[in-house]
N, C-alpha and C positions, 0 to 999 in steps of 0.2 A: 838439810844441806845449807851451807853457809853461801852467799854469794859476794863476791867482789867485783868491783867495777874501777877501772881506772878513767879518771876524767882529767883532761888537760884544760889549763887556763887559758882561754883564748886570747886573753890580753898578753901572754907571754910567747905567743907563736907569731911566725912572720907569716906573709900572706899565701903562701905555698902551703906551710903547715895548716893554716886555718881551714884551706880547702880540703885537706886531708885529714882534719881532725877527728871527724866520726869513724872512718876506717882504721884510723891509727889509734885511736881508743879501743875500738874492738879488738885490734891485734894484740895490744899491749893487755887487755883483760884477759884474753884467751891464754896469752903466754903466762900470766900471773896465775891463773887458775890452775893450768897444767902443772907448773912448778910446785904450786902449794900442795896440790895432790900427790905428787911425786915425793915430795918431802915427808907429807903424812905418812905415806906408805913405808917409809924408811926410817921413820923417827924413832929413836930409841933413847929418849931421856935426855937429849941435848938441853942446854940453857935456851931462854928466849932470844938472847943476842945471837946465839949460834945458829938458832933456826931462821931468824930474820935474816941473816946475812946468807944463809943457805938457800932460801927462797930467792933472795935477789940474784944470786949467782945463777940459780936454775932459770930463772925468768930470763935473764940476760942471754943466757946459752941458747934460748929458744927464739931469740929474736935475731934479725939481720944485725950484723955488726955496727953498722952507722945507727941504727935505732936503738940497739942495747948501750952504745956510748952514750946516748943522750937521755937514757932513762934513769931518772933520779926520783924515785917515788917518795912521797911523804913519810918520813920515818915513823911517825904515830901510827900511820895507816898500815905499813908494813908491820910494826909490832903487834897491831889487831890481829892481822894474819897469822903470824907467828903464835900468839895466844891461842887462835882457834884450832892450829895443828897441834899444839900441846894438848889442848881438850879432846882431840880425837876427832875433830870435825872434819867433813869432806866439803868440797867447793864445787858449785854448779855455775 
């Protein structure tokens, strides 16, 4: 199983966000894992770019709209998750 973890840069967060950083990272990580596993279950030969966009859509759909609107993962990290899906890996 492949592990994913969403980390937020504390320097980019306001005071309230910093206080909520740990639970927010946990929520984002959970949503990303669930999305990646859903995409992996339905993957049928789509391109890496399509899979990355699909994972991002699925992740955002699993989040509160306000959190989803601000969720901008690192494109390279998202691409790595997409590559893992294409290789048939599952996420924990």
